[in-house]
C-alpha positions, -999 to 999 in steps of 0.1 A, spaced: 0 1 2 16 34 -9 14 64 11 -12 84 -14 -37 51 -6 -31 52 27 -38 92 27 -68 83 10 -75 53 30 -77 76 61 -82 114 51 -116 108 27 -138 91 55 -123 119 79 -132 147 54 -166 129 51 -172 133 88 -162 167 95 -179 179 63 -213 159 78 -208 176 110 -205 210 96 -238 205 76 -255 193 113 -246 220 129 -257 244 101 -290 229 101 -292 228 139 -285 268 143 -313 271 113 -339 252 136 -326 271 165 -335 306 147 -369 288 136 -377 282 171 -367 314 184 -388 331 161 -419 311 170 -412 317 210 -411 355 202 -445 351 182 -460 330 210 -448 357 237 -466 385 216 -495 364 218 -498 358 253 -495 396 259 -523 398 236 -546 376 253 -539 389 290 -543 426 275 -580 412 261 -584 393 296 -580 429 313 -599 449 291 -630 425 295 -627 423 334 -626 461 332 -658 456 312 -674 434 334 -666 453 367 -685 483 349 -714 463 338 -718 448 374 -725 487 389 
């Protein structure tokens, strides 16, 4: 086995694994950004629901007087 064959036998799998790891990290980063976006939208919606609940409570108090 020549040195070139040895380098290919060791190098190609290493390069393949490292490439797969980099691609996975990029995908995980994208998923993380998507989740953060969804959480911020959910927080906004939760705030709106709480605001509506407060407004309804005020209206109910006015109606009971």
